[in-house]
C-alpha positions as CSV (number, residue, x, y, z in Angstrom):
1,M,157.2,29.5,192.4
2,E,158.0,30.7,195.9
3,A,158.7,27.2,197.2
4,L,161.0,26.3,194.2
5,A,162.9,29.5,194.6
6,R,163.4,28.8,198.3
7,D,164.9,25.4,197.3
8,G,167.5,27.0,195.2
9,W,165.9,26.7,191.7
10,E,166.4,29.4,189.2
11,V,162.8,30.0,188.3
12,T,161.2,31.6,185.3
13,A,157.4,32.1,185.5
14,A,155.8,32.2,182.1
15,S,152.2,33.2,181.4
16,R,150.1,34.9,178.8
17,G,150.2,38.2,180.7
18,G,153.7,37.8,182.0
19,G,152.6,39.1,185.5
20,R,154.2,38.6,188.9
21,D,152.7,37.6,192.2
22,E,153.5,40.0,195.0
23,N,154.6,37.1,197.2
24,W,157.3,35.8,194.7
25,P,160.9,36.3,195.6
26,G,162.6,39.0,193.6
27,E,164.9,36.6,191.8
28,V,161.9,34.9,190.0
29,R,162.0,36.0,186.4
30,T,158.8,36.5,184.4
31,R,158.1,36.0,180.7
32,R,155.1,36.4,178.4
33,L,154.2,33.1,176.7
34,D,151.3,32.0,174.5
35,R,150.9,28.3,175.4
36,E,149.6,27.6,171.9
37,D,152.8,28.9,170.2
38,D,155.1,26.0,169.7
39,A,158.0,28.2,168.6
40,A,157.7,30.5,171.7
41,L,157.7,27.5,174.0
42,G,160.8,26.1,172.3
43,A,162.5,29.5,172.6
44,L,161.7,29.8,176.3
45,I,163.2,26.3,176.9
46,G,166.3,27.4,174.9
47,D,169.3,25.1,175.1
48,G,167.7,23.2,177.9
49,C,166.3,23.3,181.5
50,D,166.3,20.9,184.4
51,L,162.5,21.2,185.0
52,V,159.3,22.3,183.4
53,V,156.2,22.8,185.6
54,D,153.1,23.0,183.5
55,I,149.8,23.9,185.2
56,V,147.8,24.6,182.1
57,A,148.6,21.7,179.8
58,Y,145.6,20.2,178.2
59,G,145.1,17.6,175.5
60,A,147.4,15.5,173.4
61,R,148.7,18.5,171.5
62,H,150.2,20.1,174.6
63,A,151.7,16.7,175.7
64,R,153.4,16.4,172.3
65,Q,154.7,20.0,172.6
66,L,156.5,18.8,175.8
67,T,157.6,15.4,174.5
68,G,158.9,17.1,171.4
69,L,161.3,19.0,173.6
70,A,162.2,16.0,175.7
71,D,165.9,16.2,174.7
72,R,166.1,19.7,176.3
73,I,164.0,19.0,179.5
74,G,165.4,17.2,182.5
75,S,162.0,16.3,183.9
76,A,158.4,17.7,184.1
77,V,155.6,18.1,186.6
78,V,152.2,18.5,184.9
79,V,148.9,19.2,186.6
80,S,146.0,17.0,185.5
81,T,142.7,16.4,187.4
82,V,140.8,13.8,189.3
83,T,138.0,14.2,186.8
84,V,139.8,11.7,184.6
85,Y,138.6,8.8,186.9
86,Q,135.6,6.7,186.0
87,D,134.1,3.8,187.9
88,G,134.7,1.0,185.4
89,T,131.2,1.1,184.0
90,G,131.7,4.3,182.1
91,R,130.4,6.6,184.7
92,G,132.5,9.6,185.8
93,F,132.4,13.3,186.3
94,D,131.0,13.8,182.9
95,T,127.9,11.7,183.7
96,M,127.2,13.0,187.3
97,S,124.3,15.2,186.3
98,E,122.6,12.4,184.2
99,P,119.9,10.2,185.8
100,G,121.7,7.1,187.2
101,G,125.0,8.6,186.1
102,F,126.7,9.2,189.4
103,P,129.8,7.1,189.5
104,Q,130.2,4.4,192.1
105,Y,133.8,5.2,193.1
106,P,135.6,3.2,195.7
107,V,136.4,5.4,198.7
108,P,139.1,6.6,198.6
109,V,140.0,6.5,194.9
110,R,143.5,5.3,194.2
111,E,145.6,6.2,191.2
112,D,145.1,2.8,189.6
113,Q,141.4,3.4,189.2
114,P,140.3,3.3,185.5
115,T,140.2,6.6,183.6
116,V,137.9,7.9,180.8
117,P,139.0,7.3,177.2
118,P,141.3,10.0,175.8
119,G,139.8,12.4,173.4
120,D,138.7,16.0,172.9
121,A,135.0,15.7,173.7
122,T,135.2,17.0,177.3
123,Y,137.6,18.5,179.8
124,S,138.0,15.1,181.4
125,T,138.8,13.3,178.1
126,G,141.2,16.0,177.1
127,K,143.1,15.7,180.4
128,A,143.1,11.9,179.9
129,A,144.6,12.4,176.4
130,L,147.3,14.6,178.0
131,E,148.1,11.9,180.5
132,R,148.2,9.1,178.0
133,E,150.8,10.8,175.8
134,L,153.0,11.8,178.7
135,I,152.9,8.4,180.3
136,A,153.8,6.7,177.0
137,A,156.8,9.0,176.7
138,G,158.0,8.5,180.3
139,D,161.3,6.9,179.2
140,R,162.2,10.0,177.3
141,L,160.6,12.7,179.6
142,P,160.2,11.7,183.2
143,T,156.9,13.3,184.2
144,T,155.0,13.5,187.5
145,L,151.3,13.9,186.8
146,L,149.3,15.5,189.6
147,R,145.6,15.0,189.9
148,P,144.0,17.7,192.2
149,A,140.3,17.8,193.1
150,A,138.5,21.0,194.2
151,I,141.3,23.5,194.1
152,H,141.1,26.4,196.5
153,G,143.2,29.4,197.4
154,P,143.7,33.0,196.3
155,H,143.6,33.7,192.5
156,S,141.7,30.5,191.7
157,P,139.6,31.0,188.6
158,L,137.0,28.6,190.1
159,P,136.7,29.8,193.7
160,R,133.9,27.6,195.1
161,E,134.1,29.4,198.5
162,L,132.3,32.3,196.8
163,Y,129.1,30.4,197.3
164,F,129.3,31.2,201.1
165,V,131.3,34.4,201.0
166,K,129.0,36.3,198.7
167,R,125.9,35.2,200.7
168,N,127.4,36.5,203.9
169,L,128.4,39.8,202.3
170,D,124.8,40.0,200.9
171,A,123.5,39.5,204.5
172,R,121.8,36.2,203.5
173,R,121.5,34.6,206.9
174,R,119.7,31.5,205.6
175,R,121.1,29.0,203.2
176,V,119.9,25.7,201.8
177,L,122.2,22.6,201.4
178,A,121.2,19.4,199.6
179,Y,122.2,15.9,200.8
180,R,121.8,17.3,204.4
181,G,125.1,19.2,203.9
182,E,127.0,15.9,204.1
183,S,128.5,16.0,200.6
184,R,132.3,15.7,200.6
185,F,134.1,16.5,197.4
186,H,137.8,16.3,198.2
187,T,139.5,19.7,198.4
188,S,143.0,20.6,197.1
189,A,144.8,23.6,198.6
190,A,147.0,25.5,196.1
191,R,149.7,25.5,198.8
192,N,149.6,21.7,199.1
193,I,149.7,21.3,195.3
194,A,152.8,23.6,195.4
195,E,154.4,21.3,198.0
196,L,153.8,18.3,195.8
197,I,155.4,20.1,192.9
198,R,158.4,21.0,195.0
199,L,158.9,17.4,196.2
200,A,158.5,16.0,192.7
201,A,161.0,18.5,191.3
202,A,163.6,17.1,193.6
203,R,162.7,13.5,192.8
204,P,162.3,13.2,189.0
205,G,160.3,10.2,187.9
206,S,157.4,8.9,185.8
207,R,154.3,8.7,188.1
208,V,150.7,9.6,188.6
209,L,149.7,11.0,192.0
210,N,146.5,12.4,193.6
211,A,147.0,15.9,194.9
212,C,144.5,16.5,197.7
213,D,144.2,17.9,201.2
214,P,144.1,16.0,204.5
215,H,140.7,15.5,206.2
216,P,138.4,16.9,203.5
217,P,135.4,18.8,205.1
218,T,131.7,18.3,204.3
219,V,130.0,21.2,202.5
220,A,128.2,22.1,205.8
221,E,131.6,22.2,207.5
222,I,133.0,24.5,204.8
223,G,130.0,26.8,205.3
224,S,130.6,26.9,209.1
225,A,134.3,27.5,208.6
226,V,133.6,30.5,206.2
227,D,131.1,31.9,208.7
228,A,133.8,31.7,211.5
229,V,136.3,33.5,209.4
230,M,133.8,36.3,208.5
231,G,132.4,36.5,212.0
232,V,128.7,35.8,211.1
233,E,126.0,33.4,212.1
234,T,123.7,31.7,209.7
235,E,120.8,29.3,209.6
236,T,121.3,26.2,207.4
237,V,118.2,24.4,206.0
238,L,119.2,20.8,205.3
239,V,117.5,19.0,202.5
240,D,117.3,15.2,202.3
241,G,118.5,14.1,198.9
242,A,119.2,16.1,195.9
243,A,118.7,19.9,195.5
244,P,115.1,20.9,194.9
245,S,116.3,22.8,191.8
246,P,119.6,23.7,190.2
247,S,119.4,27.1,191.8
248,V,118.3,26.0,195.3
249,G,120.4,23.9,197.6
250,S,123.1,22.9,195.1
251,T,126.7,24.0,195.7
252,P,129.9,23.6,193.9
253,W,130.7,20.7,196.3
254,S,127.3,19.0,196.2
255,V,127.6,15.3,195.3
256,E,125.3,12.4,196.0
257,L,128.1,10.2,197.4
258,P,131.5,11.0,198.9
259,V,134.2,11.6,196.2
260,L,137.5,11.2,198.1
261,F,141.0,10.3,196.9
262,D,143.8,8.3,198.4
263,M,147.1,10.2,199.2
264,T,149.1,7.1,200.2
265,A,151.2,7.1,196.9
266,A,152.3,10.7,197.3
267,E,153.3,10.0,200.9
268,R,155.2,6.9,199.9
269,E,156.9,8.1,196.7
270,L,157.6,11.7,197.6
271,G,157.5,11.8,201.4
272,Y,154.5,14.2,201.1
273,R,153.1,15.8,204.1
274,P,150.4,18.5,203.7
275,V,151.6,22.0,204.6
276,V,148.1,23.4,205.3
277,S,144.7,22.1,206.3
278,Y,141.5,23.4,204.7
279,S,140.5,25.6,207.6
280,E,144.1,27.0,208.0
281,S,144.1,28.1,204.4
282,L,140.6,29.7,204.4
283,P,141.3,33.2,205.9
284,E,143.5,34.0,203.0
285,T,141.0,32.8,200.5
286,V,138.1,34.6,202.1
287,G,140.1,37.8,202.3
288,W,140.9,37.7,198.6
289,L,137.3,36.9,197.6
290,T,136.0,39.8,199.8
291,R,138.4,42.2,198.2
292,R,137.5,41.1,194.7
293,L,133.8,41.5,195.4
294,L,134.1,45.0,196.8
295,G,132.8,47.5,194.3
296,Q,131.7,44.8,191.9
297,D,128.1,44.9,190.7
298,D,128.3,41.6,188.8
299,W,130.0,38.6,190.4
300,Q,129.9,36.8,187.0
301,K,132.2,39.4,185.5
302,A,134.6,39.1,188.5
303,F,134.7,35.3,188.3
304,P,133.7,34.3,184.7
305,T,135.0,30.7,184.9
306,L,133.0,30.0,188.0
307,A,130.0,31.7,186.4
308,R,130.2,29.4,183.4
309,A,130.5,26.3,185.5
310,Y,127.8,27.3,188.1
311,P,125.5,29.9,186.6
312,D,122.7,29.5,189.2
313,L,124.7,30.0,192.5
314,F,122.9,33.1,193.7
315,D,119.2,32.8,192.7
316,Y,117.9,34.4,195.9
317,A,114.4,34.8,194.5
318,A,114.1,31.1,193.9
319,E,115.5,30.3,197.4
320,D,113.0,32.7,199.0
321,A,110.1,31.2,197.0
322,S,111.1,27.7,198.2
323,F,111.9,28.3,201.8
324,G,110.9,31.8,202.7
325,A,112.9,35.0,203.0
């Protein structure tokens, strides 16, 4: 919102709560909106607008909401996900936890990599359905589809950095990392995604683009970077191969093979240049997480989306039983 407003757009931010970020310029308007209410969305669009940025769209129904308003929308930027990719043999993010199910992606993955069949069975298939509908309607509604990976930054509902931040706050000076801490699951800073949105808004078109950071760090490098921001020293136990158990050594970035994405298309089509590196963005994220945790007895209540995705992040008893206190 801030970047679009700086570029001269008249911005209205719509959300279920209708809230305002303290960093937004004063001219940014806010509205309450239930994304499932077709009439409310139509009323918000009104007689027309030059641009719709949709960061919560999911499934074919939401795509049809947008395409049904195509005659009143100049162009759209819609956030999808890299989890739509599969390796051509049916393996993708939905099969990663299955024996032999880890996808054999080319490194880095380009936008022409096959995607999972559209449907409503999983998050990935729902996003694929969203993409399929919007791509098909590209002649009526020019849409830039952005595929971020591990999104990070303040206010993220899935703040993976909590894995290291909470351990440091709990004075856990030993941690365990599977795959020798060498896992690389491409990161996507919220500020870099915002830059891609800003650029796509100024260059309407029908395209699909990866939306990731430069120089994605390994999970061990992420841990070291968090330590540096927090001013602590830790010992890292490196495990060859997979985690000994779901609650020991497995992190939100732990993958058997590198999962990295090509950003050439965004550079070519939009002139994209990242505005922040992972390490540069980290102090703001760590500060936000630290403030959220202060006074909280239950991290799962503070971060329910993360807790549902990774319920076993902080099983300290299991870690101590495996590797000592």
